[in-house]
C-alpha positions as CSV (number, residue, x, y, z in Angstrom):
1,X,81.0,-65.8,-10.1
2,X,81.7,-69.1,-8.3
3,X,81.1,-72.5,-9.9
4,X,77.7,-72.9,-8.2
5,X,76.6,-69.5,-9.6
6,X,77.7,-70.3,-13.1
7,X,75.9,-73.6,-13.0
8,X,72.7,-72.0,-11.8
9,X,72.9,-69.3,-14.5
10,X,73.5,-72.0,-17.2
11,X,70.4,-73.9,-16.0
12,X,68.1,-70.9,-16.0
13,X,69.3,-69.9,-19.5
14,X,68.8,-73.4,-20.8
15,X,65.3,-73.6,-19.4
16,X,64.4,-70.2,-20.9
17,X,65.5,-71.4,-24.3
18,X,63.6,-74.7,-24.1
19,X,60.4,-73.4,-25.7
20,X,57.2,-74.6,-24.1
21,X,58.4,-77.9,-22.9
22,X,57.3,-78.5,-19.3
23,X,60.0,-78.6,-16.6
24,X,60.0,-78.9,-12.8
25,X,60.9,-75.5,-11.3
26,X,61.8,-73.9,-8.0
27,X,60.2,-70.4,-7.8
28,X,62.8,-67.7,-8.0
29,X,62.9,-65.3,-5.1
30,X,65.1,-62.4,-6.5
31,X,63.6,-58.9,-6.6
32,X,63.2,-57.2,-10.0
33,X,65.5,-54.5,-11.3
34,X,64.4,-50.9,-11.0
35,X,62.0,-49.8,-13.7
36,X,63.5,-48.3,-16.8
37,X,61.7,-47.7,-20.1
38,X,63.4,-48.7,-23.4
39,X,64.1,-45.9,-25.8
40,X,62.7,-47.9,-28.8
41,X,59.6,-50.0,-29.2
42,X,59.9,-53.8,-28.9
43,X,60.4,-56.5,-26.3
44,X,63.2,-56.4,-23.8
45,X,65.3,-59.6,-23.4
46,X,64.9,-61.3,-20.1
47,X,67.8,-61.5,-17.7
48,X,68.4,-64.7,-15.8
49,X,66.4,-63.4,-12.8
50,X,63.6,-62.4,-15.2
51,X,63.3,-65.8,-16.8
52,X,59.8,-67.4,-16.5
53,X,60.0,-71.2,-16.1
54,X,57.3,-73.5,-17.4
55,X,55.6,-75.5,-14.7
56,X,54.5,-79.1,-15.0
57,X,50.7,-79.2,-15.6
58,X,49.2,-82.7,-15.3
59,X,47.1,-82.8,-18.5
60,X,44.2,-85.2,-19.0
61,X,44.6,-87.9,-21.7
62,X,42.0,-86.2,-23.9
63,X,44.4,-83.2,-24.3
64,X,47.6,-85.3,-24.8
65,X,46.4,-88.2,-26.9
66,X,45.9,-87.9,-30.6
67,X,43.1,-89.9,-32.2
68,X,44.0,-93.0,-34.2
69,X,44.2,-92.5,-38.0
70,X,43.0,-94.7,-40.8
71,X,45.8,-96.5,-42.7
72,X,47.4,-94.2,-45.3
73,X,45.9,-91.0,-43.7
74,X,48.2,-88.2,-42.9
75,X,47.6,-84.8,-41.1
76,X,49.9,-81.9,-40.7
77,X,49.3,-80.9,-37.9
78,X,47.2,-83.6,-36.4
79,X,44.5,-82.2,-34.1
80,X,44.0,-83.8,-30.7
81,X,40.7,-84.9,-29.1
82,X,40.5,-81.8,-27.0
83,X,42.3,-78.7,-26.0
84,X,42.2,-76.5,-22.8
85,X,42.9,-73.0,-21.8
86,X,43.4,-71.3,-18.4
87,X,41.5,-68.0,-17.9
88,X,42.2,-66.9,-14.3
89,X,44.1,-67.6,-11.1
90,X,43.8,-66.9,-7.4
91,X,44.8,-68.0,-3.9
92,X,43.2,-70.5,-1.6
93,X,44.2,-71.9,1.8
94,X,45.7,-74.9,0.0
95,X,47.7,-72.9,-2.4
96,X,47.2,-71.2,-5.8
97,X,44.4,-72.3,-8.1
98,X,44.2,-71.8,-11.9
99,X,40.8,-72.2,-13.7
100,X,39.7,-72.3,-17.3
101,X,37.9,-74.5,-19.9
102,X,38.5,-77.7,-21.8
103,X,36.6,-78.4,-25.0
104,X,35.0,-80.1,-26.9
105,X,32.6,-80.4,-25.2
106,X,32.9,-77.3,-23.1
107,X,33.8,-78.1,-19.5
108,X,35.1,-76.0,-16.6
109,X,38.6,-77.1,-15.4
110,X,40.8,-76.2,-12.4
111,X,44.3,-77.0,-11.3
112,X,46.1,-76.5,-8.0
113,X,49.6,-76.7,-6.7
114,X,51.3,-77.2,-3.3
115,X,54.8,-76.4,-4.4
116,X,54.4,-74.1,-7.5
117,X,56.2,-76.5,-9.7
118,X,53.7,-79.3,-10.2
119,X,50.0,-78.6,-10.9
120,X,47.3,-81.3,-10.6
121,X,43.5,-81.2,-11.3
122,X,41.9,-79.6,-8.4
123,X,40.7,-82.3,-6.0
124,X,36.9,-82.6,-5.8
125,X,36.2,-80.2,-8.6
126,X,34.2,-81.4,-11.6
127,X,32.9,-79.0,-14.2
128,X,29.6,-80.1,-15.8
129,X,29.2,-80.0,-19.6
130,X,28.5,-76.5,-20.9
131,X,30.4,-74.7,-18.1
132,X,33.4,-72.4,-18.1
133,X,35.5,-71.3,-15.1
134,X,36.9,-67.8,-15.5
135,X,38.0,-66.4,-12.1
136,X,38.7,-67.6,-8.5
137,X,39.1,-66.0,-5.1
138,X,39.1,-67.0,-1.4
139,X,38.4,-65.2,1.9
140,X,40.3,-67.7,3.9
141,X,37.3,-69.8,4.9
142,X,35.6,-70.3,1.5
143,X,37.1,-70.5,-1.9
144,X,34.8,-69.5,-4.9
145,X,35.2,-70.1,-8.6
146,X,32.9,-68.2,-11.0
147,X,32.1,-68.4,-14.6
148,X,29.2,-69.3,-16.9
149,X,27.0,-72.2,-18.0
150,X,24.0,-72.9,-20.2
151,X,21.7,-70.7,-18.1
152,X,24.0,-67.7,-17.6
153,X,26.3,-66.9,-14.6
154,X,27.4,-69.7,-12.3
155,X,29.8,-70.4,-9.4
156,X,31.3,-73.2,-7.4
157,X,32.3,-73.0,-3.7
158,X,34.4,-75.1,-1.3
159,X,35.2,-74.9,2.4
160,X,37.6,-77.8,2.2
161,X,38.1,-80.4,-0.5
162,X,34.5,-80.9,-1.6
163,X,33.1,-78.5,-4.3
164,X,29.5,-77.7,-5.0
165,X,28.1,-75.8,-8.0
166,X,25.6,-73.0,-7.2
167,X,22.0,-74.2,-7.8
168,X,19.9,-72.6,-10.6
169,X,18.5,-69.3,-9.3
170,X,16.8,-66.3,-10.8
171,X,19.5,-63.8,-10.0
172,X,22.1,-65.9,-11.9
173,X,20.0,-66.4,-15.0
174,X,20.9,-64.4,-18.1
175,X,18.5,-64.2,-21.1
176,X,19.7,-66.6,-23.8
177,X,22.7,-67.4,-21.7
178,X,24.3,-64.2,-23.1
179,X,26.4,-63.4,-20.1
180,X,28.2,-64.7,-17.0
181,X,30.6,-63.8,-14.2
182,X,34.1,-62.9,-15.4
183,X,35.7,-61.8,-12.1
184,X,35.3,-62.2,-8.3
185,X,36.9,-60.7,-5.2
186,X,36.4,-61.3,-1.4
187,X,34.6,-58.5,0.3
188,X,33.6,-58.2,3.9
189,X,32.4,-61.6,4.9
190,X,31.5,-62.8,1.4
191,X,32.2,-62.2,-2.2
192,X,31.5,-59.8,-5.0
193,X,31.4,-61.0,-8.6
194,X,31.4,-58.9,-11.8
195,X,30.4,-59.7,-15.4
196,X,27.7,-58.9,-17.8
197,X,24.0,-59.6,-18.8
198,X,23.3,-59.1,-22.5
199,X,20.0,-59.4,-24.3
200,X,20.7,-60.2,-28.0
201,X,17.0,-60.4,-28.8
202,X,16.5,-56.7,-27.8
203,X,20.0,-55.6,-28.7
204,X,20.8,-54.4,-25.2
205,X,23.8,-55.0,-23.0
206,X,24.6,-54.4,-19.4
207,X,27.4,-54.9,-16.9
208,X,26.3,-56.9,-13.8
209,X,27.4,-57.3,-10.2
210,X,26.5,-60.2,-7.9
211,X,27.0,-60.7,-4.1
212,X,27.2,-63.9,-2.1
213,X,28.0,-64.8,1.5
214,X,28.8,-68.5,0.8
215,X,29.5,-68.6,-3.0
216,X,26.4,-70.6,-3.7
217,X,23.5,-68.2,-3.2
218,X,23.9,-65.0,-5.2
219,X,21.9,-61.7,-5.4
220,X,22.4,-59.3,-8.2
221,X,23.0,-55.6,-7.4
222,X,20.6,-53.0,-8.8
223,X,22.8,-50.5,-10.6
224,X,20.0,-48.1,-11.3
225,X,21.0,-48.0,-15.0
226,X,24.6,-47.3,-14.0
227,X,25.6,-50.5,-15.7
228,X,23.8,-49.9,-19.0
229,X,25.9,-50.7,-22.1
230,X,28.8,-51.9,-20.0
231,X,30.7,-55.1,-19.4
232,X,32.8,-55.8,-16.3
233,X,36.1,-57.7,-16.8
234,X,37.7,-57.2,-13.4
235,X,36.8,-56.4,-9.8
236,X,38.8,-55.5,-6.7
237,X,38.0,-54.4,-3.1
238,X,39.7,-52.3,-0.5
239,X,38.3,-51.4,2.9
240,X,34.7,-50.5,2.2
241,X,35.1,-49.8,-1.5
242,X,34.5,-52.2,-4.4
243,X,35.9,-51.2,-7.9
244,X,34.9,-52.8,-11.2
245,X,36.6,-52.1,-14.5
246,X,35.7,-53.0,-18.1
247,X,34.1,-51.4,-21.1
248,X,31.1,-49.3,-22.1
249,X,30.1,-49.9,-25.7
250,X,32.2,-52.3,-27.7
251,X,33.4,-55.0,-25.3
252,X,36.8,-55.2,-27.0
253,X,37.6,-51.7,-28.0
254,X,35.7,-49.7,-25.4
255,X,35.6,-46.9,-24.4
256,X,37.0,-48.0,-21.0
257,X,34.5,-47.9,-18.1
258,X,35.0,-47.9,-14.3
259,X,32.5,-48.3,-11.5
260,X,32.8,-47.7,-7.7
261,X,30.6,-48.9,-4.8
262,X,30.5,-47.6,-1.3
263,X,27.9,-48.1,1.4
264,X,27.1,-44.4,1.4
265,X,27.0,-43.7,-2.4
266,X,26.1,-47.1,-3.9
267,X,27.3,-47.7,-7.4
268,X,28.7,-44.8,-9.3
269,X,30.2,-44.5,-12.8
270,X,33.8,-43.6,-12.6
271,X,35.2,-40.5,-14.1
272,X,38.0,-40.8,-16.7
273,X,40.6,-38.1,-17.8
274,X,40.7,-36.6,-21.3
275,X,41.5,-39.9,-23.0
276,X,39.0,-42.5,-22.0
277,X,39.4,-44.8,-25.0
278,X,40.4,-48.4,-24.7
279,X,39.3,-51.4,-22.7
280,X,40.2,-52.1,-19.1
281,X,40.7,-55.9,-18.5
282,X,41.9,-56.2,-14.9
283,X,42.4,-54.2,-11.7
284,X,44.5,-54.4,-8.6
285,X,44.6,-52.7,-5.2
286,X,47.9,-50.9,-4.4
287,X,49.0,-49.0,-1.3
288,X,48.1,-45.7,-3.1
289,X,44.8,-46.7,-4.7
290,X,44.0,-48.8,-7.7
291,X,45.7,-49.7,-11.0
292,X,43.8,-51.0,-14.1
293,X,45.4,-52.5,-17.2
294,X,44.1,-53.2,-20.7
295,X,44.5,-52.0,-24.3
296,X,44.0,-48.8,-26.2
297,X,41.0,-48.0,-28.4
298,X,42.7,-49.0,-31.6
299,X,43.9,-52.3,-30.3
300,X,47.5,-51.5,-31.3
301,X,49.0,-51.0,-27.9
302,X,48.6,-51.5,-24.2
303,X,47.1,-49.0,-21.7
304,X,47.0,-48.5,-17.9
305,X,45.0,-46.3,-15.6
306,X,45.5,-45.3,-12.0
307,X,43.0,-44.0,-9.4
308,X,43.4,-42.9,-5.8
309,X,39.8,-43.7,-4.8
310,X,38.3,-45.9,-7.6
311,X,36.1,-43.0,-8.8
312,X,38.5,-40.7,-10.6
313,X,40.8,-42.4,-13.2
314,X,43.8,-41.1,-15.2
315,X,45.4,-42.9,-18.1
316,X,49.2,-43.3,-17.9
317,X,51.1,-41.5,-20.6
318,X,51.9,-43.4,-23.8
319,X,55.4,-44.9,-23.5
320,X,57.6,-47.4,-25.4
321,X,56.4,-50.3,-23.1
322,X,52.9,-49.8,-24.5
323,X,53.8,-50.3,-28.1
324,X,55.0,-53.2,-30.3
325,X,55.5,-51.8,-33.8
326,X,51.8,-50.7,-33.9
327,X,50.6,-54.4,-33.7
328,X,48.0,-55.5,-31.2
329,X,49.5,-55.6,-27.6
330,X,47.2,-56.3,-24.7
331,X,47.6,-56.2,-21.0
332,X,45.1,-58.8,-19.7
333,X,46.0,-59.4,-16.0
334,X,47.8,-57.7,-13.1
335,X,49.1,-58.7,-9.7
336,X,50.8,-56.9,-6.8
337,X,54.0,-58.2,-5.2
338,X,56.0,-56.9,-2.2
339,X,58.1,-54.6,-4.4
340,X,55.8,-53.6,-7.3
341,X,53.4,-54.7,-10.0
342,X,53.5,-57.3,-12.8
343,X,51.2,-57.4,-15.8
344,X,50.8,-60.1,-18.4
345,X,49.0,-60.5,-21.7
346,X,49.5,-61.1,-25.4
347,X,51.0,-59.5,-28.5
348,X,50.5,-60.2,-32.2
349,X,53.7,-61.3,-34.0
350,X,55.0,-63.6,-36.7
351,X,55.1,-66.5,-34.2
352,X,51.3,-66.7,-34.3
353,X,51.1,-64.4,-31.2
354,X,53.0,-64.6,-27.9
355,X,52.6,-64.1,-24.2
356,X,54.4,-61.0,-22.8
357,X,54.9,-59.5,-19.4
358,X,55.6,-56.1,-17.9
359,X,56.8,-54.7,-14.5
360,X,56.1,-51.4,-12.7
361,X,56.8,-49.7,-9.4
362,X,53.8,-47.3,-9.5
363,X,51.4,-48.4,-12.3
364,X,52.3,-45.4,-14.4
365,X,55.8,-46.2,-15.8
366,X,56.2,-49.7,-17.1
367,X,59.2,-51.8,-18.1
368,X,58.6,-54.2,-21.0
369,X,57.0,-55.9,-22.9
370,X,59.3,-58.8,-22.0
371,X,59.4,-61.9,-24.2
372,X,61.2,-65.2,-24.1
373,X,61.1,-68.4,-26.1
374,X,58.6,-70.2,-23.9
375,X,56.1,-67.4,-24.6
376,X,55.8,-68.2,-28.3
377,X,52.3,-69.2,-29.3
378,X,51.1,-68.3,-25.8
379,X,48.8,-66.0,-24.0
380,X,48.7,-65.1,-20.3
381,X,45.2,-64.3,-18.9
382,X,45.7,-64.6,-15.2
383,X,48.3,-63.8,-12.5
384,X,48.6,-64.6,-8.8
385,X,51.5,-64.1,-6.3
386,X,52.0,-66.8,-3.8
387,X,54.9,-68.0,-1.6
388,X,57.5,-65.6,-3.0
389,X,56.7,-66.4,-6.7
390,X,54.3,-65.1,-9.3
391,X,52.3,-67.5,-11.5
392,X,51.0,-66.6,-14.9
393,X,48.3,-68.8,-16.4
394,X,47.1,-69.2,-19.9
395,X,47.8,-71.3,-22.9
396,X,50.4,-72.2,-25.6
397,X,50.1,-73.9,-28.9
398,X,47.9,-71.5,-30.8
399,X,46.4,-72.1,-33.3
400,X,46.9,-75.8,-33.7
401,X,46.8,-77.2,-30.2
402,X,45.9,-74.9,-27.3
403,X,47.2,-76.4,-24.1
404,X,46.8,-75.0,-20.6
405,X,50.2,-73.6,-19.5
406,X,51.5,-72.1,-16.3
407,X,54.7,-70.0,-16.0
408,X,56.6,-69.3,-12.8
409,X,58.8,-66.3,-11.8
410,X,60.1,-64.5,-8.8
411,X,57.6,-62.1,-7.2
412,X,57.8,-58.5,-8.3
């Protein structure tokens, strides 16, 4: 290794060991190593090319300034005026966007970046009090952010730098605001959003799907009872097919549920193999079909499913990468790169929980979970691949000071 190579390696290792301190980064462009599964449970140590660097996120003063204390008063730890958390990520013509929530009071937030290293509040976007932003997608002409507010589901749309929130409309209302949009994908000339509409007064629940041409006017699909008892956490579209994944029954423990829409058949409930337990949290389109990720039915391990058509699903076999000493281990997001898949999520551990990542070539065999110092106290809830890099969004600081965090790595 020449002097320049040794210096680069030393810098990457130093950044990986620096905890959750923010640093300026240049996205790595190296390809991942071939998939191999560890013979024993537990996290694999990242190599220099696997290291995730923490991007610089321009936080508002409410998140970074602690309140003044009365003389003689001490607090350990001191709680700040507000905290924030990123819940999803997506692409836009201007670059990647990360969305989430800041509270108290609850307010939708969004950040964007032109270089991947520095993230600023999204220009023109202001979330009203009582709103949360959960997912974002773009069809090239229009970018849409979806989430919830005091009336139920809501959305924001932009065709440039100005952002508008969808007006109140019957199809977005949810009884007692017990629901909202959790996911969105571009489809044909518009968008499809997925989520749920519960009715706590009558003890009923239902998954829900909305469609829009402009991101502001939405119409709810009639699932003909196909959505009863369900909750959608992720949506994806390929050609003339829309796929939604989530749960049927308990929203956290499942069983897993899948839905498929085509012009000819409408909405159909997906078929799952012998083991349908668990909760599907995200889905991605691959060259051979669809891959969904989530957790098992006991919430003590990760789980993935594959499908060639979005209708018939098969759970991947249990493997070392799905277990962490029988503690909760959850895949919560997935993205597709030029050479494979990356998943990200959360594990329970002595460090008050940590973010973790996985890699896969086919969605069936997974390498991981991978952990590094900057993941401690963190959680990754969204992934997006852009400009030869993968960005994981979420938060660090749990449980004392949740702060929106973005990690950067080379694309899978």
